[in-house]
LOVO-712032 format. One record per atom (N, C-alpha, C): atom name; residue in one letter; z, x, y. Coordinates in steps of 0.02 Angstrom, whole numbers. Atoms other than C-alpha are relative to their C-alpha. Layout:
 atom rest     zz     xx     yy
   CA    A      Z      X      Y
...
! end
This chain:
 atom rest     zz     xx     yy
    N    M     22     55    -42
   CA    M     -9    -10    -25
    C    M     18     49     93
    N    D     -4    -29    -88
   CA    D    -37     53    202
    C    D    100     12    -20
    N    T    -73     26    -36
   CA    T    140      6    239
    C    T     60    -49    -22
    N    I    -50     77      7
   CA    I    294   -105    194
    C    I     59      7     51
    N    V    -58      9    -53
   CA    V    386   -184    312
    C    V     49    -46    -10
    N    I    -63     20     14
   CA    I    574   -230    284
    C    I     21    -55     24
    N    G    -28     -4    -46
   CA    G    631   -369    346
    C    G    -85    -86     46
    N    A     39     85    -49
   CA    A    549   -571    409
    C    A     -9     -4     46
    N    G    -43     62    -48
   CA    G    615   -596    556
    C    G    -29     11     56
    N    Q     90    -39    -44
   CA    Q    539   -558    718
    C    Q      1     53     -6
    N    S     34    -75     -4
   CA    S    543   -383    736
    C    S    -30     30    -56
    N    G     36    -28     50
   CA    G    472   -359    541
    C    G    -63    -44     25
    N    L     62     27    -17
   CA    L    340   -489    613
    C    L    -32     31     70
    N    A      8    -78    -77
   CA    A    340   -382    785
    C    A    -42     45    -54
    N    A     51    -35    -11
   CA    A    287   -229    682
    C    A    -69    -17    -65
    N    A     67     23     36
   CA    A    173   -319    575
    C    A    -42    -15     36
    N    R     92      3    -15
   CA    R     64   -355    691
    C    R    -21     53     31
    N    A     45    -67    -30
   CA    A     53   -213    788
    C    A    -39     54    -36
    N    L     35    -48     80
   CA    L     19   -118    604
    C    L    -53    -21      9
    N    R     68     27      1
   CA    R   -124   -247    587
    C    R    -29     17     65
    N    D     19    -38    -88
   CA    D   -171   -196    786
    C    D    -23     67    -26
    N    R     28    -68     13
   CA    R   -202    -31    726
    C    R    -27     10    -50
    N    G     43    -29     54
   CA    G   -303    -50    578
    C    G     40     -8    -75
    N    I    -19    -14     64
   CA    I   -179    -54    443
    C    I     51    -56    -30
    N    T    -28     56     27
   CA    T   -112   -181    329
    C    T     38     12    -48
    N    P    -43    -15     18
   CA    P     58   -211    311
    C    P     20    -39    -71
    N    V    -19     33     61
   CA    V    149   -291    164
    C    V     64    -14     32
    N    V   -106    -17    -31
   CA    V    333   -365    230
    C    V     12    -42    -68
    N    L    -62     32     54
   CA    L    451   -430    109
    C    L     46    -14     28
    N    E    -42     53     -8
   CA    E    587   -556    154
    C    E     55     -6    -73
    N    A    -89    -12     48
   CA    A    758   -551     49
    C    A     21   -105      3
    N    G      5     48     12
   CA    G    765   -733    109
    C    G    -84    -49    -26
    N    D     69     31     56
   CA    D    645   -897     64
    C    D    -59    -16     72
    N    Q     74      9    -61
   CA    Q    553   -898    239
    C    Q      2     33     46
    N    P      3    -45    -62
   CA    P    484   -776    388
    C    P     30    -26     42
    N    T    -38     -1    -62
   CA    T    620   -802    500
    C    T     55     28     12
    N    G    -65    -69     -8
   CA    G    757   -669    453
    C    G     66    -34     29
    N    S    -84     28    -17
   CA    S    938   -733    516
    C    S     38    -71     12
    N    W    -17     66    -41
   CA    W    908   -870    631
    C    W     36    -74    -16
    N    A    -27     57     35
   CA    A    947  -1000    509
    C    A     63    -18     -8
    N    G    -93      1     20
   CA    G   1105   -946    469
    C    G     43     26     74
    N    Y    -33    -60    -45
   CA    Y   1163   -913    643
    C    Y     52    -81     28
    N    Y    -65     44    -13
   CA    Y   1318  -1051    715
    C    Y    -66    -74     10
    N    D     60     82     22
   CA    D   1227  -1246    725
    C    D    -30      9    111
    N    S      4      1    -85
   CA    S   1224  -1247    959
    C    S    -27     71     17
    N    L     12    -54    -17
   CA    L   1172  -1078    970
    C    L    -87     -1     41
    N    T     51     11    -70
   CA    T   1028  -1086   1130
    C    T      3     46     -1
    N    L     13    -66    -63
   CA    L    954   -931   1200
    C    L     13      3     35
    N    F    -39      7    -83
   CA    F   1003   -853   1335
    C    F    -93     14     42
    N    S     61     -6    -33
   CA    S    819   -821   1384
    C    S    -52    -81      3
    N    P     25     47      6
   CA    P    714   -973   1448
    C    P    -73     20    -56
    N    A     58      3     42
   CA    A    560  -1010   1342
    C    A    -43     33     28
    N    R     64    -81     -7
   CA    R    420   -916   1430
    C    R     17     52      3
    N    Y     -3    -87     -9
   CA    Y    520   -746   1438
    C    Y     40     -5    -85
    N    S    -34     -4     68
   CA    S    550   -788   1249
    C    S    -31     -7    -49
    N    A     51     -2      7
   CA    A    393   -791   1191
    C    A    -26     95    -37
    N    M      4    -85     19
   CA    M    323   -636   1049
    C    M   -109    -21     46
    N    P     38     -8      1
   CA    P    164   -578   1089
    C    P    -83    -31    -37
    N    G     61     31     42
   CA    G    -10   -713   1047
    C    G     26    -45    -28
    N    M     11     89     10
   CA    M     84   -874   1049
    C    M     58    -14     29
    N    D    -55     24    -19
   CA    D    197   -948   1176
    C    D     46    -60    -32
    N    F    -45     38     25
   CA    F    356  -1043   1138
    C    F    -41    -64     23
    N    P      9     60    -35
   CA    P    325  -1210   1159
    C    P     75    -47     35
    N    G    -50     29    -32
   CA    G    430  -1345   1260
    C    G    -14      6     69
    N    D      4      4    -59
   CA    D    494  -1346   1423
    C    D     -9     76      7
    N    P    -27    -84    -24
   CA    P    452  -1164   1491
    C    P     43     30     17
    N    D    -78    -17    -26
   CA    D    618  -1160   1582
    C    D     50    -12    -52
    N    G    -82    -10     58
   CA    G    727  -1223   1422
    C    G     12     43    -22
    N    Y    -50    -80     35
   CA    Y    843  -1127   1322
    C    Y    -34     -6    -64
    N    P     13     27    103
   CA    P    772  -1151   1139
    C    P     44     11    -33
    N    T    -65     -9     55
   CA    T    904  -1203    995
    C    T    -10     40    -34
    N    R     -1    -27     60
   CA    R    928  -1118    861
    C    R    -52    -39    -65
    N    D     32      0     33
   CA    D    817  -1214    748
    C    D    -73    -10     45
    N    E     50    -32    -56
   CA    E    674  -1206    883
    C    E    -20     57    -10
    N    V     34    -55     31
   CA    V    669  -1031    859
    C    V     -9     48    -71
    N    V     46     37    100
   CA    V    656  -1067    655
    C    V    -44    -10     -8
    N    A     66     67      6
   CA    A    512  -1182    697
    C    A    -44     84     22
    N    Y     69    -79    -20
   CA    Y    406  -1017    802
    C    Y     -6     25    -32
    N    L     30    -77     32
   CA    L    450   -896    706
    C    L    -60     -8    -73
    N    R     44      7     67
   CA    R    373   -979    544
    C    R    -87    -10     34
    N    R     77     26    -22
   CA    R    214  -1040    647
    C    R    -38     90     33
    N    Y     15    -50    -19
   CA    Y    202   -885    713
    C    Y     -7     85    -70
    N    A     10     -8     61
   CA    A    202   -800    535
    C    A    -47    -13    -14
    N    D     33     27     51
   CA    D     88   -910    467
    C    D    -89     16     59
    N    T     62    -56    -56
   CA    T    -45   -814    639
    C    T     -8     57    -41
    N    L     13    -71     18
   CA    L    -27   -643    574
    C    L    -63     14    -31
    N    D     35    -25     46
   CA    D   -148   -641    422
    C    D     22     75    -27
    N    V    -39    -55     42
   CA    V    -21   -527    327
    C    V     12    -40    -47
    N    E    -42     30     61
   CA    E     38   -546    171
    C    E     86      0     -7
    N    I    -64      6     -9
   CA    I    215   -590    175
    C    I     37    -29    -53
    N    R    -28     23     64
   CA    R    327   -591     13
    C    R     69    -25     25
    N    T    -63      5     16
   CA    T    485   -681     14
    C    T     22    -14    -36
    N    G    -30     14     68
   CA    G    619   -706    -96
    C    G      4     89    -13
    N    V      2    -74     27
   CA    V    614   -502   -124
    C    V     27     27     43
    N    R    -51    -49    -50
   CA    R    751   -402    -74
    C    R     -3     79    -49
    N    V     12    -67     40
   CA    V    729   -228    -75
    C    V     71     43     17
    N    A    -83    -45     17
   CA    A    868   -119   -164
    C    A    -18     83     19
    N    S     -9    -95    -55
   CA    S    808     76   -103
    C    S    -55     -4     -1
    N    V     62    -27    -39
   CA    V    668    165    -37
    C    V     24     83    -27
    N    E      1    -49     31
   CA    E    653    326   -120
    C    E    -63     37     30
    N    A     57    -52    -47
   CA    A    547    500    -51
    C    A    -61    -15    -48
    N    D     69    -15     31
   CA    D    385    517   -161
    C    D    -64     40     14
    N    G     31    -37    -34
   CA    G    288    640   -100
    C    G    -19     -3     62
    N    A     10     21    -67
   CA    A    189    614     43
    C    A     29    -97     40
    N    G    -16     53     -9
   CA    G    262    439     45
    C    G     65    -38    -45
    N    F    -89     25     21
   CA    F    406    321    -29
    C    F    -24    -50    -72
    N    L      6     66     15
   CA    L    422    197   -166
    C    L     74    -37      1
    N    V    -58     18    -40
   CA    V    521     61   -119
    C    V     -5    -52    -81
    N    R    -10     19     78
   CA    R    608    -11   -280
    C    R     39    -70     26
    N    T    -51     77      0
   CA    T    676   -232   -262
    C    T     23    -10    -61
    N    V    -32     15     55
   CA    V    794   -300   -338
    C    V    -23    -18    -57
    N    N     11    -13     39
   CA    N    703   -375   -457
    C    N    -33     35    -59
    N    G     39    -77     39
   CA    G    642   -226   -540
    C    G    -78     11     23
    N    D     96    -21    -41
   CA    D    444   -206   -441
    C    D     14     77     19
    N    T    -15    -82     -6
   CA    T    432    -22   -396
    C    T    -85     10     43
    N    L     87      5    -30
   CA    L    273    -27   -251
    C    L     32     82     33
    N    R     30    -62    -17
   CA    R    204    144   -189
    C    R    -29    -13     91
    N    T     24    -10    -66
   CA    T    177    157    -16
    C    T     14     66     67
    N    M     -7    -40    -66
   CA    M    136    264    142
    C    M     24     28     44
    N    G    -41    -11    -65
   CA    G    245    222    271
    C    G     42    -75    -14
    N    V    -79     67      7
   CA    V    419     94    289
    C    V      7     -3     67
    N    V      0     15    -46
   CA    V    445      2    440
    C    V     73     -4    -48
    N    A    -60     62     49
   CA    A    643    -76    404
    C    A     32    -36     70
    N    A     -8     62    -52
   CA    A    679   -204    519
    C    A     42    -69    -47
    N    S    -10     45     17
   CA    S    784   -291    412
    C    S     64    -36     48
    N    G    -46     22    -52
   CA    G    902   -335    580
    C    G     93     11    -30
    N    S    -79    -30     27
   CA    S   1105   -324    561
    C    S     43    -53    -47
    N    F    -32     43     -9
   CA    F   1140   -489    527
    C    F     39     -5    -84
    N    G    -41     -7     76
   CA    G   1200   -440    339
    C    G     46     35    -17
    N    N    -66    -54     15
   CA    N   1310   -328    388
    C    N     53     19     93
    N    P    -28      1    -71
   CA    P   1437   -387    530
    C    P     62     26     20
    N    C    -59    -40     25
   CA    C   1560   -282    582
    C    C     56    -35     73
    N    I    -53     20      6
   CA    I   1742   -333    587
    C    I     57     76     35
    N    P    -28    -46    -27
   CA    P   1852   -215    691
    C    P     84      1    -45
    N    H    -70    -13     17
   CA    H   2021   -132    589
    C    H     71    -31     60
    N    V    -78     37    -55
   CA    V   2177   -235    652
    C    V     55     10    -65
    N    P    -88     13     42
   CA    P   2348   -205    558
    C    P     22    -57     -1
    N    G    -34     76     29
   CA    G   2414   -339    462
    C    G    -76    -40     11
    N    Q     31     63     20
   CA    Q   2244   -403    427
    C    Q    -26    -22    -48
    N    D     29     -2     73
   CA    D   2222   -386    250
    C    D     61    -53     10
    N    D    -65     80     14
   CA    D   2388   -521    242
    C    D      9    -52     49
    N    F    -25     41    -26
   CA    F   2357   -622    360
    C    F     -7    -84    -20
    N    A      9     51     49
   CA    A   2391   -792    312
    C    A    -53    -47     32
    N    G     46     12    -31
   CA    G   2274   -875    434
    C    G    -71     12    -27
    N    Q    100    -12     25
   CA    Q   2080   -886    426
    C    Q     -8     27     41
    N    A     93    -22    -43
   CA    A   1961   -747    493
    C    A    -63      7    -37
    N    L     56      2      6
   CA    L   1824   -757    490
    C    L    -77     69     63
    N    H     47      2    -47
   CA    H   1645   -678    569
    C    H    -21    -55     48
    N    V     35     53    -32
   CA    V   1530   -771    703
    C    V    -46     12    -45
    N    A     71    -13     45
   CA    A   1397   -740    558
    C    A     26    -74    -64
    N    D    -43     36     73
   CA    D   1517   -867    443
    C    D     19    -58     34
    N    Y    -25     66    -17
   CA    Y   1548  -1006    585
    C    Y    -67    -40     18
    N    R     69     85     16
   CA    R   1437  -1175    602
    C    R     12    -32     70
    N    N    -31     50    -57
   CA    N   1540  -1297    719
    C    N     74    -21    -13
    N    P   -100    -38      3
   CA    P   1713  -1307    779
    C    P      9    -67    -45
    N    K    -64     71     14
   CA    K   1744  -1497    676
    C    K     44     46    -38
    N    H    -28    -17     57
   CA    H   1801  -1381    548
    C    H     91     36     14
    N    H    -94    -36    -29
   CA    H   1956  -1302    687
    C    H     38    -38     65
    N    A    -25     49    -42
   CA    A   1997  -1481    776
    C    A     85     18     -8
    N    G    -49     19    -44
   CA    G   2169  -1471    853
    C    G     15     89    -37
    N    Q    -22    -56     11
   CA    Q   2197  -1271    780
    C    Q     17     43     61
    N    R    -14    -79    -71
   CA    R   2264  -1107    898
    C    R    -48     47    -45
    N    V     69    -73      4
   CA    V   2078   -986    899
    C    V     27     21     50
    N    I     -1    -62    -56
   CA    I   2071   -841    964
    C    I    -59     51    -44
    N    V     78    -45     31
   CA    V   1905   -781    974
    C    V      7     95      8
    N    V     27    -62     -6
   CA    V   1865   -593    985
    C    V    -36     23      1
    N    G     61    -31      3
   CA    G   1738   -492   1079
    C    G      4    -67     67
    N    A     -3     50    -56
   CA    A   1684   -545   1245
    C    A    -87      9     57
    N    G     85      8    -12
   CA    G   1479   -558   1213
    C    G    -23    -56     17
    N    N     52     65      4
   CA    N   1358   -700   1245
    C    N     10    -46    -35
    N    S      5     34     55
   CA    S   1401   -767   1077
    C    S     93    -35    -21
    N    A    -71     14      5
   CA    A   1588   -744   1088
    C    A     23    -72     37
    N    V    -12     75    -48
   CA    V   1600   -860   1258
    C    V    -31    -51    -24
    N    Q     46     91    -10
   CA    Q   1467   -997   1221
    C    Q     56     10    -79
    N    V    -21      9     46
   CA    V   1567  -1001   1041
    C    V     85    -23     28
    N    G    -34     -8    -33
   CA    G   1731   -993   1140
    C    G     24    -65     27
    N    Y      3    101    -61
   CA    Y   1678  -1143   1269
    C    Y     -4    -57    -41
    N    E     30     84     29
   CA    E   1619  -1264   1145
    C    E     72    -16    -85
    N    L    -48      0     63
   CA    L   1776  -1227   1003
    C    L     78    -49     84
    N    A    -68     11    -43
   CA    A   1904  -1279   1172
    C    A     -4    -68     24
    N    E      2    101     -8
   CA    E   1835  -1468   1185
    C    E     56      0    -54
    N    V    -45     58     63
   CA    V   1922  -1488   1001
    C    V     76     62    -13
    N    A    -50    -27     26
   CA    A   2057  -1332    994
    C    A     30     69     63
    N    T    -29    -63    -54
   CA    T   2167  -1213   1095
    C    T      2     67     11
    N    V     19    -49     29
   CA    V   2086  -1064   1117
    C    V      9     52     41
    N    T     19    -34    -54
   CA    T   2077   -889   1184
    C    T    -21     61    -24
    N    L     57    -38    -16
   CA    L   1946   -751   1207
    C    L     57     89      6
    N    A    -35    -82    -24
   CA    A   2042   -562   1172
    C    A    -75     45    -36
    N    T     31    -65      4
   CA    T   1955   -424   1216
    C    T     30     70     54
    N    R    -31    -22    -28
   CA    R   1952   -268   1254
    C    R    -14     50     65
    N    Q     14     -1    -78
   CA    Q   1878   -234   1418
    C    Q    -38    -98     41
    N    P    -12     69    -56
   CA    P   1867   -387   1566
    C    P    -77    -18    -40
    N    I     46     50    -15
   CA    I   1738   -521   1556
    C    I    -55     -9     63
    N    Q     -4     28    -81
   CA    Q   1604   -488   1706
    C    Q    -72    -24    -18
    N    F     47     61     -9
   CA    F   1502   -646   1715
    C    F    -72     -2     71
    N    M     20    -19    -83
   CA    M   1328   -622   1784
    C    M    -43    -65     -2
    N    P     39     69     -4
   CA    P   1245   -784   1844
    C    P    -64    -15    -24
    N    Q     50     24      3
   CA    Q   1109   -871   1756
    C    Q    -57     -8     39
    N    L     32      9    -30
   CA    L   1034   -924   1899
    C    L     10     27     66
    N    I     -6    -48    -72
   CA    I    988   -799   2056
    C    I    -53     -7     73
    N    G     63     32    -50
   CA    G    882   -864   2201
    C    G    -28    -59    -27
    N    G     37     13      7
   CA    G    846  -1006   2107
    C    G    -44     -2    -80
    N    K     -4    -53     48
   CA    K    782   -905   1973
    C    K     30     16    -51
    N    D    -48    -26     49
   CA    D    831   -893   1806
    C    D    -11     71     10
    N    V    -28    -41    -15
   CA    V    904   -692   1804
    C    V    -77     24    -58
    N    H     60    -57     35
   CA    H    758   -652   1666
    C    H    -60    -10     49
    N    F     71     38    -65
   CA    F    619   -721   1811
    C    F     14     77     30
    N    W     -6    -91    -56
   CA    W    702   -546   1898
    C    W      9     57    -21
    N    H     21    -78     14
   CA    H    713   -436   1752
    C    H    -58      1     18
    N    D     47    -27      7
   CA    D    557   -443   1716
    C    D    -61      4     48
    N    T     30    -35    -78
   CA    T    490   -428   1908
    C    T     20     69     19
    N    T    -28    -89     -2
   CA    T    611   -266   1901
    C    T    -17     35    -48
    N    G     25    -35     41
   CA    G    557   -211   1761
    C    G     84     11    -29
    N    F    -77     10     13
   CA    F    758   -218   1713
    C    F     -2     11    -61
    N    D      4     -9     50
   CA    D    703   -229   1544
    C    D    -19     29    -58
    N    F     30    -67     40
   CA    F    609    -64   1516
    C    F     44     57    -23
    N    L    -52    -29    -28
   CA    L    763      2   1590
    C    L     63     55    -69
    N    P    -44     -7     47
   CA    P    844    126   1439
    C    P    104    -29      6
    N    P    -80     20      7
   CA    P   1023     75   1393
    C    P     65     35     48
    N    Q    -95    -33    -47
   CA    Q   1144    213   1485
    C    Q    -11    -19     53
    N    W      7     40    -73
   CA    W   1077    122   1641
    C    W     46    -48      8
    N    L    -43     60    -31
   CA    L   1173    -21   1615
    C    L     69     14    -23
    N    A    -71    -46    -26
   CA    A   1335     78   1589
    C    A      2      9     77
    N    R     -4    -41    -89
   CA    R   1316    144   1765
    C    R     17    -59     34
    N    V      1     39    -58
   CA    V   1309    -24   1852
    C    V     67    -49    -49
    N    A    -53     42     38
   CA    A   1430   -148   1709
    C    A     80     14    -14
    N    T    -77    -22     32
   CA    T   1620   -132   1718
    C    T     55    -37    -25
    N    G    -37     32     63
   CA    G   1656   -256   1576
    C    G    -64     -9    -42
    N    T     54     31     36
   CA    T   1542   -346   1455
    C    T    -14    -57     28
    N    L     62     66     -6
   CA    L   1393   -455   1525
    C    L    -11    -58    -38
    N    V      9     59     24
   CA    V   1398   -631   1513
    C    V    -23    -17     39
    N    L     51     43    -31
   CA    L   1276   -753   1562
    C    L     28    -66    -14
    N    D    -51     48     -4
   CA    D   1334   -887   1648
    C    D    -30    -62     66
    N    T     36     42    -56
   CA    T   1268  -1042   1747
    C    T     65    -19     14
    N    G    -86     13    -59
   CA    G   1471  -1067   1801
    C    G     22    -48    -66
    N    D    -48     27     19
   CA    D   1527  -1161   1658
    C    D     42     21    -30
    N    Y    -48    -48     29
   CA    Y   1607  -1035   1573
    C    Y     40     30     36
    N    A    -23    -11    -56
   CA    A   1682   -950   1718
    C    A     56    -37     29
    N    A    -59     56    -32
   CA    A   1752  -1116   1768
    C    A     45    -43    -63
    N    A    -47     28     60
   CA    A   1816  -1164   1596
    C    A     73     73     -8
    N    L    -44    -45    -13
   CA    L   1938  -1000   1625
    C    L     46     -4     45
    N    A    -42     22    -50
   CA    A   1986  -1027   1779
    C    A     45    -66     16
    N    A    -38     54     50
   CA    A   2029  -1207   1720
    C    A     43     -3    -10
    N    G    -40    -17     54
   CA    G   2133  -1137   1614
    C    G    -26    -49    -85
    N    R     33     25     65
   CA    R   2016  -1225   1461
    C    R     -4     46    -63
    N    M    -17    -55     43
   CA    M   2034  -1067   1368
    C    M     20     44     59
    N    D    -42    -46    -34
   CA    D   2119   -926   1421
    C    D    -33     90    -25
    N    R     30    -79     -6
   CA    R   2059   -726   1418
    C    R     64     46    -32
    N    R    -55    -29      0
   CA    R   2189   -607   1347
    C    R    -26    106    -25
    N    P      9    -67     76
   CA    P   2195   -406   1288
    C    P    -13    -28    -38
    N    M    -23    -15     57
   CA    M   2172   -373   1135
    C    M     64     -3    -46
    N    F    -62     -3     51
   CA    F   2296   -415    999
    C    F      9     69    -33
    N    T      7    -78     32
   CA    T   2357   -257    919
    C    T     37     13    -71
    N    A    -10     -3     93
   CA    A   2422   -338    743
    C    A     25    -74     -4
    N    L      3     50     25
   CA    L   2436   -462    630
    C    L     55     -7    -36
    N    D    -43     19     42
   CA    D   2578   -529    554
    C    D     13    -54    -50
    N    G    -32     55     35
   CA    G   2599   -661    429
    C    G    -67    -54     30
    N    D      6     50    -34
   CA    D   2543   -805    524
    C    D    -18     -9     45
    N    Q     19    -24    -86
   CA    Q   2533   -725    705
    C    Q    -16     81     20
    N    V     16    -61      0
   CA    V   2464   -609    798
    C    V     51     21     54
    N    V    -38    -26    -54
   CA    V   2542   -489    905
    C    V    -41     13     58
    N    W     23    -15    -52
   CA    W   2500   -459   1078
    C    W     16     54     42
    N    A     -4    -75    -27
   CA    A   2483   -309   1182
    C    A     58     -3     40
    N    D    -61      9    -21
   CA    D   2648   -360   1266
    C    D     45    -11    -66
    N    G    -87    -12     59
   CA    G   2757   -341   1102
    C    G     -8   -114     -8
    N    S      0     67     -4
   CA    S   2743   -551   1123
    C    S    -21    -18    -52
    N    R     40     23     43
   CA    R   2693   -655    962
    C    R      2    -89     18
    N    E     46     74     29
   CA    E   2610   -820    901
    C    E    -28    -24    -49
    N    R     66      7     25
   CA    R   2559   -900    782
    C    R    -69    -28     16
    N    V     87      4     -8
   CA    V   2374   -916    740
    C    V    -33    -75    -55
    N    D     14     18     72
   CA    D   2281  -1024    627
    C    D    -87     24     -2
    N    T     47    -40      3
   CA    T   2098   -954    646
    C    T     -5     57     66
    N    V     13    -64    -31
   CA    V   2037   -787    704
    C    V    -81     30    -16
    N    I     85    -27     43
   CA    I   1818   -777    732
    C    I     -2     79     48
    N    Y     30    -98    -39
   CA    Y   1767   -582    778
    C    Y    -80    -31     -6
    N    A     40     21     -9
   CA    A   1636   -619    866
    C    A    -40     83     33
    N    T      3    -74    -17
   CA    T   1617   -413    886
    C    T    -82     27    -34
    N    G     61    -63     28
   CA    G   1438   -393    822
    C    G     13     35    -42
    N    Y     13    -23     92
   CA    Y   1356   -308    678
    C    Y    -51     58     11
    N    R     31    -93    -17
   CA    R   1274   -144    638
    C    R    -49    -13    -53
    N    P     40     12     15
   CA    P   1121    -93    579
    C    P     -1    -17   -107
    N    H    -36     29     81
   CA    H   1097   -169    382
    C    H    -52     23    -42
    N    L     48    -48     36
   CA    L   1007    -17    291
    C    L      2     27    -41
    N    N    -63    -56     77
   CA    N   1116     26    130
    C    N    -85     29    -21
    N    C     44     -4     52
   CA    C    952      9     32
    C    C    -39     88     26
    N    L     52    -63    -25
   CA    L    875    169    140
    C    L     43     63    -15
    N    R    -42    -65     24
   CA    R   1044    270     93
    C    R    -22     77    -48
    N    S     51    -53     79
   CA    S    966    383    -70
    C    S    -58     56     54
    N    L     70    -44    -45
   CA    L    823    454     71
    C    L     60     38     31
    N    G    -12    -51    -47
   CA    G    948    540    181
    C    G      2     -1     84
    N    C      6     15    -46
   CA    C    902    444    322
    C    C     25    -15     51
    N    L    -45      7    -33
   CA    L   1065    396    396
    C    L     75     39     23
    N    D    -74    -29     -1
   CA    D   1235    465    462
    C    D     53    -29    -26
    N    E    -96     11     29
   CA    E   1418    465    403
    C    E     -4    -89     10
    N    T    -30     67      7
   CA    T   1435    283    475
    C    T    -61    -41    -29
    N    G     21     45     17
   CA    G   1262    212    406
    C    G    -48     -1     85
    N    M     68     19    -53
   CA    M   1155    234    566
    C    M    -50     27    -21
    N    P     55    -48     45
   CA    P    988    288    538
    C    P      5     46     86
    N    L     10    -41    -46
   CA    L    928    451    632
    C    L    -41      7     32
    N    H     93     44    -18
   CA    H    776    406    746
    C    H     11     26     75
    N    S     21    -10    -80
   CA    S    718    436    922
    C    S    -59    -68     13
    N    G     29     58     -7
   CA    G    661    268    972
    C    G    -36    -25    -42
    N    G     40     39     50
   CA    G    639    191    829
    C    G    -32     38    -74
    N    I     29    -42     53
   CA    I    533    369    740
    C    I     44     31    -20
    N    S    -29    -46     13
   CA    S    627    427    631
    C    S     -7     80     -6
    N    T      7    -43    -39
   CA    T    685    607    648
    C    T     36     32    -86
    N    T    -32    -27     72
   CA    T    710    635    453
    C    T    -37     13    -65
    N    H     56     36     77
   CA    H    552    568    336
    C    H    -60    -14     61
    N    L     85     14    -17
   CA    L    361    586    416
    C    L     -5    -74    -23
    N    G     36     75     26
   CA    G    288    380    407
    C    G     80    -64    -25
    N    L    -64     67    -19
   CA    L    467    283    425
    C    L     33     10     64
    N    G     28     27    -88
   CA    G    492    197    590
    C    G     75    -43    -39
    N    Y    -47     74     -3
   CA    Y    634     65    628
    C    Y    -13    -57     73
    N    V      1     40    -50
   CA    V    627    -91    734
    C    V     46    -23      8
    N    G    -45     22    -41
   CA    G    760   -189    806
    C    G     67    -12     10
    N    L    -76    -34     -2
   CA    L    907    -83    831
    C    L      7    -49     66
    N    E    -29     10    -56
   CA    E   1005   -130    969
    C    E     -4     73     53
    N    F     11    -67    -47
   CA    F    969    -45   1117
    C    F    -41     66     19
    N    Q     42    -77     16
   CA    Q    822     83   1036
    C    Q    -20     13     47
    N    R      9    -78    -87
   CA    R    752    116   1191
    C    R      6    -65     70
    N    S      0     14    -82
   CA    S    784    -24   1319
    C    S     37    -59    -16
    N    F    -29     57      1
   CA    F    897   -168   1358
    C    F    -25    -62    -41
    N    A     43     57     30
   CA    A    784   -284   1275
    C    A    -17     -5    -60
    N    S     45      4     50
   CA    S    734   -203   1114
    C    S     24    -33    -70
    N    N    -10     47     70
   CA    N    815   -322    974
    C    N     -1    -76     42
    N    T     -4     68     -2
   CA    T    770   -474   1071
    C    T    -76    -46    -11
    N    L     53     35     17
   CA    L    651   -586   1043
    C    L    -89     12     68
    N    R     49    -13    -26
   CA    R    563   -558   1205
    C    R    -32     80     26
    N    G     18    -61      2
   CA    G    566   -367   1198
    C    G     10     39    -58
    N    V      1    -52     65
   CA    V    561   -301   1009
    C    V    -81      5    -19
    N    H     74    -34      4
   CA    H    364   -293   1034
    C    H    -29     56     26
    N    R     41    -67    -40
   CA    R    357   -159   1147
    C    R     38     68    -71
    N    D    -31    -33     30
   CA    D    470    -69   1023
    C    D    -53     34    -57
    N    A     57     10     81
   CA    A    357   -131    861
    C    A    -86     48     15
    N    E     68    -49    -17
   CA    E    194    -35    956
    C    E     34     62      7
    N    H     -9    -69     -6
   CA    H    285     97    983
    C    H     23     45    -47
    N    V    -23    -38     73
   CA    V    362    142    811
    C    V    -97     -5    -37
    N    A     38     24     46
   CA    A    188     63    740
    C    A    -56     70    -17
    N    A     53    -48    -31
   CA    A     63    197    830
    C    A     27     82    -52
    N    P     -8    -77     47
   CA    P    119    362    748
    C    P     11     -1   -100
    N    I     10     54     59
   CA    I    150    242    582
    C    I    -55     25    -34
    N    A     57     25      4
   CA    A    -10    202    579
    C    A    -40     53    -10
    N    A     18    -76      4
   CA    A    -75    384    616
    C    A     22     27    -68
    N    Y    -20    -46     36
   CA    Y      9    459    490
    C    Y     -3    -49    -83
    N    A     11     26     20
   CA    A    -11    338    363
    C    A    -95      2    -10
    N    S     77      0     16
   CA    S   -212    343    386
    C    S    -30     35    -22
    N    K     14    -66     42
   CA    K   -209    516    351
    C    K      4     24    -69
    N    A     -6     -2     61
   CA    A   -109    514    207
    C    A    -50    -61    -60
    N    L     51     -2     28
   CA    L   -222    398    133
    C    L    -73      2    -16
    N    A     56    -81     -1
   CA    A   -374    499    172
    C    A    -11     24    -33
    N    G     -8    -39     50
   CA    G   -312    634     76
    C    G    -13      4    -36
    N    Y      3     -7     65
   CA    Y   -297    559    -64
    C    Y    -65    -72    -19
    N    G     67     25     32
   CA    G   -486    476    -57
    C    G     24   -103     13
    N    L    -10     99    -20
   CA    L   -410    284    -21
    C    L    -17    -29     72
! end
C-alpha cells in the first residue's frame, strides 16, 4: 500500500485528502464502526466553540446557519458526508495493534490478525481513547464516583448531587454550567479561568482569528498573552460564576473516603468528581517502533517524525498552531505532513518498481 492512515476522525480524513491530492492512494483504518472518530462519544450537549462558517474542512461547507454553532450530532453527520466525498478506501472496525519497521517501509498489524505492508504511515488516531487523569492522593480509595469527562453524557444522572468538575477549559466550564441546573457544582482549577468574549464588535471571535491570522500563530505565542486558561464565553459562564450558580476554587489536595480536602485544609463530602483534564495522544500501537518518548508522546517536528522516514502525525494538540487539532485548522497540518510522506512513499515505491 502507498500509505496507511490510522484513524478516520477529522484528522485522518484531512490526512487522506491531503495525500490523495498528492497522488498517493491511502487506505484509512478506523477502529470504530463509522468514519467519524470520537465525536459520537462526546457528551450529549456538546456544541462547537466555532461557528459553522469557520468549522468546515476543505472542499465541503458545513450545512445550516453559517453563524450557528454545530452540535455533536451535526458534526458526526458532517464527517460521514465528508468521508463519502474523498474517494479513498476507509476500513471501519479495524483496530491497529502494532506498527513495525520493515526495511524502507512498515508492517501494520491489526487486532484481527491481518498484516498490511505500507511505505508510509500517518498516525491520526486522536486522543479520546487516552484520557488524562491527574494523580490525586486518596483517589484509588475514593468512595464517591470519579470519572473523566470522556465518560460523561448528561446531567440527569447527577441530579441533587455535590459535584466537583476538575479543569478550567471550555469543556470543563460547559459541563459545570449545565450540571449547575441540577446539582451543586464547583470548578476546581490550578489556574484562574480567563474568559474570552465569544463576540467582539458584533462578530464571533473566530472572525478575528481568521482576519488576524491568530490561528496560524505557534502555540508558544499564546502563553505570552494568557494569564489563565482561556474559555470562550457569550457572557453566561462568567455570569453564572458571579451569581454563585457554580463556584471556582483552587484544586483540592486529596480525596479521603467520600470527601475532598481543599487547599485550605477544609473538608467536604462530594458525590462525584468529573475530570475535564484533557487527553494525551493515543499512540500505543507505535511503541515498538521506538518513535515515542518515555511519556508516550511522539518525537516529531510539526508532525513529521524525527525517528522514521515515512511516518507522520496529524491531530496533535498545538502541533503547529493554536488551531492544530480543530475542524477548522487540522487540514493545514495534514497538508504539511502529507507532502514529505507522499514524496517518500512515491520514491520508495519507484525503487521497488511499483
